[in-house]
TIRO-2110 file (N, C-alpha, C; in Angstrom, 1 decimal):
// TIRO-2110
54.2, -5.8, 29.4, N, 1, A
54.2, -4.6, 28.5, CA, 1, A
52.8, -4.4, 27.9, C, 1, A
52.6, -3.2, 27.7, N, 2, A
51.3, -2.8, 27.2, CA, 2, A
51.4, -2.7, 25.6, C, 2, A
50.5, -3.4, 25.0, N, 3, A
50.6, -3.3, 23.5, CA, 3, A
49.7, -2.1, 23.1, C, 3, A
50.2, -1.4, 22.1, N, 4, A
49.4, -0.2, 21.6, CA, 4, A
48.4, -0.8, 20.6, C, 4, A
47.2, -0.3, 20.8, N, 5, A
46.1, -0.7, 19.9, CA, 5, A
46.0, 0.4, 18.8, C, 5, A
46.0, -0.1, 17.6, N, 6, A
45.9, 0.8, 16.5, CA, 6, A
44.5, 0.5, 15.8, C, 6, A
43.8, 1.6, 15.7, N, 7, A
42.5, 1.4, 15.0, CA, 7, A
42.6, 1.6, 13.5, C, 7, A
42.0, 0.7, 12.8, N, 8, A
42.0, 0.8, 11.4, CA, 8, A
40.7, 1.5, 10.9, C, 8, A
40.8, 2.5, 10.1, N, 9, A
39.6, 3.2, 9.6, CA, 9, A
39.5, 2.9, 8.1, C, 9, A
38.4, 2.6, 7.7, N, 10, A
38.1, 2.4, 6.3, CA, 10, A
37.3, 3.6, 5.8, C, 10, A
37.5, 3.9, 4.5, N, 11, A
36.8, 5.0, 3.9, CA, 11, A
35.3, 4.7, 4.0, C, 11, A
34.6, 5.8, 4.3, N, 12, A
33.1, 5.6, 4.4, CA, 12, A
32.5, 5.7, 3.0, C, 12, A
31.5, 4.9, 2.8, N, 13, A
30.9, 5.1, 1.5, CA, 13, A
30.1, 6.4, 1.4, C, 13, A
30.0, 6.9, 0.2, N, 14, A
29.3, 8.2, 0.0, CA, 14, A
27.9, 8.0, 0.4, C, 14, A
27.3, 9.0, 1.1, N, 15, A
25.9, 8.9, 1.4, CA, 15, A
25.0, 9.2, 0.2, C, 15, A
25.6, 9.6, -0.9, N, 16, A
24.8, 9.9, -2.1, CA, 16, A
24.8, 8.8, -3.1, C, 16, A
23.8, 8.7, -3.9, N, 17, A
23.7, 7.8, -5.0, CA, 17, A
24.6, 8.4, -6.1, C, 17, A
24.8, 7.6, -7.1, N, 18, A
25.6, 8.1, -8.3, CA, 18, A
25.0, 9.3, -8.9, C, 18, A
23.6, 9.4, -9.0, N, 19, A
23.0, 10.5, -9.6, CA, 19, A
23.1, 11.8, -8.7, C, 19, A
23.1, 11.6, -7.4, N, 20, A
23.3, 12.7, -6.5, CA, 20, A
24.7, 13.3, -6.6, C, 20, A
25.7, 12.3, -6.7, N, 21, A
27.1, 12.8, -6.8, CA, 21, A
27.3, 13.6, -8.1, C, 21, A
26.6, 13.2, -9.2, N, 22, A
26.7, 14.0, -10.4, CA, 22, A
26.1, 15.3, -10.2, C, 22, A
24.9, 15.4, -9.6, N, 23, A
24.2, 16.6, -9.3, CA, 23, A
25.1, 17.6, -8.5, C, 23, A
25.7, 17.0, -7.4, N, 24, A
26.6, 17.9, -6.6, CA, 24, A
27.8, 18.4, -7.4, C, 24, A
28.3, 17.6, -8.3, N, 25, A
29.4, 18.0, -9.1, CA, 25, A
29.0, 19.1, -10.2, C, 25, A
27.8, 19.0, -10.7, N, 26, A
27.3, 19.9, -11.7, CA, 26, A
26.8, 21.2, -11.1, C, 26, A
26.2, 21.2, -9.9, N, 27, A
25.6, 22.4, -9.4, CA, 27, A
26.5, 23.6, -9.3, C, 27, A
27.8, 23.6, -9.0, N, 28, A
28.6, 24.8, -9.0, CA, 28, A
28.6, 25.4, -10.4, C, 28, A
28.6, 24.6, -11.5, N, 29, A
28.6, 25.1, -12.8, CA, 29, A
27.3, 25.8, -13.1, C, 29, A
26.2, 25.2, -12.7, N, 30, A
24.9, 25.8, -12.9, CA, 30, A
24.7, 27.1, -12.2, C, 30, A
25.3, 27.1, -11.0, N, 31, A
25.2, 28.4, -10.2, CA, 31, A
26.0, 29.5, -10.9, C, 31, A
27.2, 29.1, -11.4, N, 32, A
28.0, 30.1, -12.1, CA, 32, A
27.3, 30.6, -13.3, C, 32, A
26.6, 29.7, -14.1, N, 33, A
25.9, 30.1, -15.3, CA, 33, A
24.7, 31.0, -14.9, C, 33, A
24.0, 30.7, -13.8, N, 34, A
22.9, 31.5, -13.3, CA, 34, A
23.4, 32.9, -12.9, C, 34, A
24.5, 33.0, -12.2, N, 35, A
25.0, 34.3, -11.8, CA, 35, A
25.5, 35.1, -13.0, C, 35, A
26.1, 34.5, -14.0, N, 36, A
26.4, 35.2, -15.2, CA, 36, A
25.1, 35.7, -15.9, C, 36, A
24.1, 34.9, -16.0, N, 37, A
22.8, 35.3, -16.6, CA, 37, A
22.2, 36.5, -15.8, C, 37, A
22.3, 36.5, -14.5, N, 38, A
21.8, 37.6, -13.7, CA, 38, A
22.5, 38.9, -14.0, C, 38, A
23.8, 38.8, -14.1, N, 39, A
24.6, 40.1, -14.4, CA, 39, A
24.3, 40.5, -15.8, C, 39, A
24.2, 39.6, -16.8, N, 40, A
23.9, 40.0, -18.1, CA, 40, A
22.6, 40.6, -18.3, C, 40, A
21.5, 40.1, -17.7, N, 41, A
20.2, 40.7, -17.8, CA, 41, A
20.2, 42.0, -17.0, C, 41, A
20.9, 42.1, -15.9, N, 42, A
20.9, 43.3, -15.2, CA, 42, A
21.5, 44.5, -16.0, C, 42, A
22.6, 44.2, -16.6, N, 43, A
23.3, 45.3, -17.4, CA, 43, A
22.5, 45.6, -18.7, C, 43, A
21.8, 44.6, -19.3, N, 44, A
21.0, 44.8, -20.4, CA, 44, A
19.8, 45.7, -20.0, C, 44, A
19.2, 45.4, -18.9, N, 45, A
18.1, 46.3, -18.4, CA, 45, A
18.5, 47.7, -18.1, C, 45, A
19.7, 47.8, -17.5, N, 46, A
20.2, 49.1, -17.1, CA, 46, A
20.5, 50.0, -18.4, C, 46, A
21.1, 49.3, -19.4, N, 47, A
21.4, 50.0, -20.6, CA, 47, A
20.1, 50.5, -21.3, C, 47, A
19.2, 49.6, -21.3, N, 48, A
17.9, 49.9, -22.0, CA, 48, A
17.2, 51.0, -21.2, C, 48, A
17.3, 51.0, -19.9, N, 49, A
16.7, 52.0, -19.0, CA, 49, A
17.3, 53.4, -19.3, C, 49, A
18.5, 53.4, -19.6, N, 50, A
19.2, 54.7, -19.8, CA, 50, A
18.7, 55.4, -21.1, C, 50, A
18.2, 54.6, -22.0, N, 51, A
17.7, 55.2, -23.3, CA, 51, A
16.3, 55.7, -23.1, C, 51, A
15.9, 56.7, -23.9, N, 52, A
14.6, 57.3, -23.7, CA, 52, A
13.6, 56.6, -24.7, C, 52, A
12.4, 56.8, -24.4, N, 53, A
11.3, 56.3, -25.3, CA, 53, A
10.4, 55.3, -24.5, C, 53, A
9.2, 55.2, -25.0, N, 54, A
8.2, 54.3, -24.4, CA, 54, A
8.6, 52.8, -24.6, C, 54, A
9.1, 52.5, -25.8, N, 55, A
9.5, 51.1, -26.2, CA, 55, A
10.6, 50.7, -25.3, C, 55, A
11.6, 51.5, -25.1, N, 56, A
12.8, 51.2, -24.2, CA, 56, A
12.3, 51.0, -22.7, C, 56, A
11.4, 51.8, -22.3, N, 57, A
10.9, 51.7, -20.9, CA, 57, A
10.2, 50.4, -20.7, C, 57, A
9.4, 50.0, -21.7, N, 58, A
8.7, 48.7, -21.6, CA, 58, A
9.7, 47.5, -21.6, C, 58, A
10.7, 47.6, -22.5, N, 59, A
11.7, 46.5, -22.7, CA, 59, A
12.5, 46.5, -21.4, C, 59, A
12.8, 47.6, -20.8, N, 60, A
13.6, 47.6, -19.6, CA, 60, A
12.8, 47.0, -18.4, C, 60, A
11.5, 47.2, -18.4, N, 61, A
10.7, 46.6, -17.4, CA, 61, A
10.6, 45.1, -17.5, C, 61, A
10.6, 44.6, -18.7, N, 62, A
10.6, 43.2, -19.0, CA, 62, A
11.9, 42.6, -18.6, C, 62, A
13.0, 43.3, -18.9, N, 63, A
14.3, 42.8, -18.5, CA, 63, A
14.5, 42.7, -17.0, C, 63, A
14.0, 43.7, -16.3, N, 64, A
14.1, 43.7, -14.8, CA, 64, A
13.2, 42.5, -14.3, C, 64, A
12.1, 42.2, -14.9, N, 65, A
11.4, 41.0, -14.5, CA, 65, A
12.2, 39.7, -14.7, C, 65, A
12.9, 39.7, -15.8, N, 66, A
13.8, 38.5, -16.1, CA, 66, A
14.9, 38.5, -15.1, C, 66, A
15.4, 39.6, -14.7, N, 67, A
16.4, 39.6, -13.7, CA, 67, A
16.0, 39.0, -12.3, C, 67, A
14.7, 39.4, -12.0, N, 68, A
14.2, 38.8, -10.7, CA, 68, A
14.1, 37.3, -10.8, C, 68, A
13.6, 36.8, -12.0, N, 69, A
13.5, 35.4, -12.2, CA, 69, A
14.9, 34.7, -12.2, C, 69, A
15.9, 35.3, -12.8, N, 70, A
17.2, 34.6, -12.8, CA, 70, A
17.8, 34.7, -11.4, C, 70, A
17.6, 35.8, -10.7, N, 71, A
18.1, 35.8, -9.3, CA, 71, A
17.4, 34.7, -8.4, C, 71, A
16.1, 34.5, -8.6, N, 72, A
15.5, 33.5, -7.8, CA, 72, A
16.0, 32.1, -8.2, C, 72, A
16.3, 31.9, -9.4, N, 73, A
16.9, 30.6, -9.9, CA, 73, A
18.3, 30.4, -9.2, C, 73, A
19.1, 31.5, -9.2, N, 74, A
20.4, 31.4, -8.6, CA, 74, A
20.3, 31.1, -7.1, C, 74, A
19.4, 31.8, -6.4, N, 75, A
19.3, 31.6, -5.0, CA, 75, A
18.8, 30.2, -4.7, C, 75, A
17.9, 29.6, -5.5, N, 76, A
17.4, 28.3, -5.3, CA, 76, A
18.5, 27.3, -5.5, C, 76, A
19.3, 27.5, -6.6, N, 77, A
20.5, 26.6, -6.8, CA, 77, A
21.5, 26.6, -5.7, C, 77, A
21.8, 27.8, -5.2, N, 78, A
22.8, 27.9, -4.1, CA, 78, A
22.2, 27.2, -2.9, C, 78, A
20.9, 27.4, -2.6, N, 79, A
20.4, 26.8, -1.4, CA, 79, A
20.4, 25.3, -1.5, C, 79, A
20.1, 24.8, -2.7, N, 80, A
20.1, 23.3, -3.0, CA, 80, A
21.5, 22.8, -2.8, C, 80, A
22.5, 23.5, -3.3, N, 81, A
23.9, 23.1, -3.2, CA, 81, A
24.3, 23.0, -1.7, C, 81, A
24.0, 24.0, -0.9, N, 82, A
24.3, 24.0, 0.5, CA, 82, A
23.6, 22.9, 1.2, C, 82, A
22.3, 22.7, 0.8, N, 83, A
21.5, 21.6, 1.5, CA, 83, A
22.1, 20.2, 1.2, C, 83, A
22.6, 20.0, 0.0, N, 84, A
23.1, 18.7, -0.4, CA, 84, A
24.5, 18.5, 0.2, C, 84, A
25.3, 19.5, 0.3, N, 85, A
26.7, 19.3, 0.7, CA, 85, A
26.9, 19.4, 2.2, C, 85, A
25.9, 19.8, 3.0, N, 86, A
26.0, 19.9, 4.4, CA, 86, A
25.4, 18.7, 5.1, C, 86, A
24.9, 17.7, 4.4, N, 87, A
24.3, 16.5, 5.1, CA, 87, A
25.3, 15.7, 5.8, C, 87, A
END
């Protein structure tokens, strides 16, 4: 008779250190906060742009610069998350 061989598999240890596991757990929350910040700055800039006047035009331009910065932050966080979770 042929005996069936059963392979035993043990759980693999995480390839990340404890600090990396915490970072991977926190990154989705940071990405969400960054996206909320992008939308908030975008709408604040659009509302300011709709108003007339030189002061509002200058403030709108500053807010659109902030939007670019927050978008860059969000893209970097998303790329970091995918880099860390696809290893």
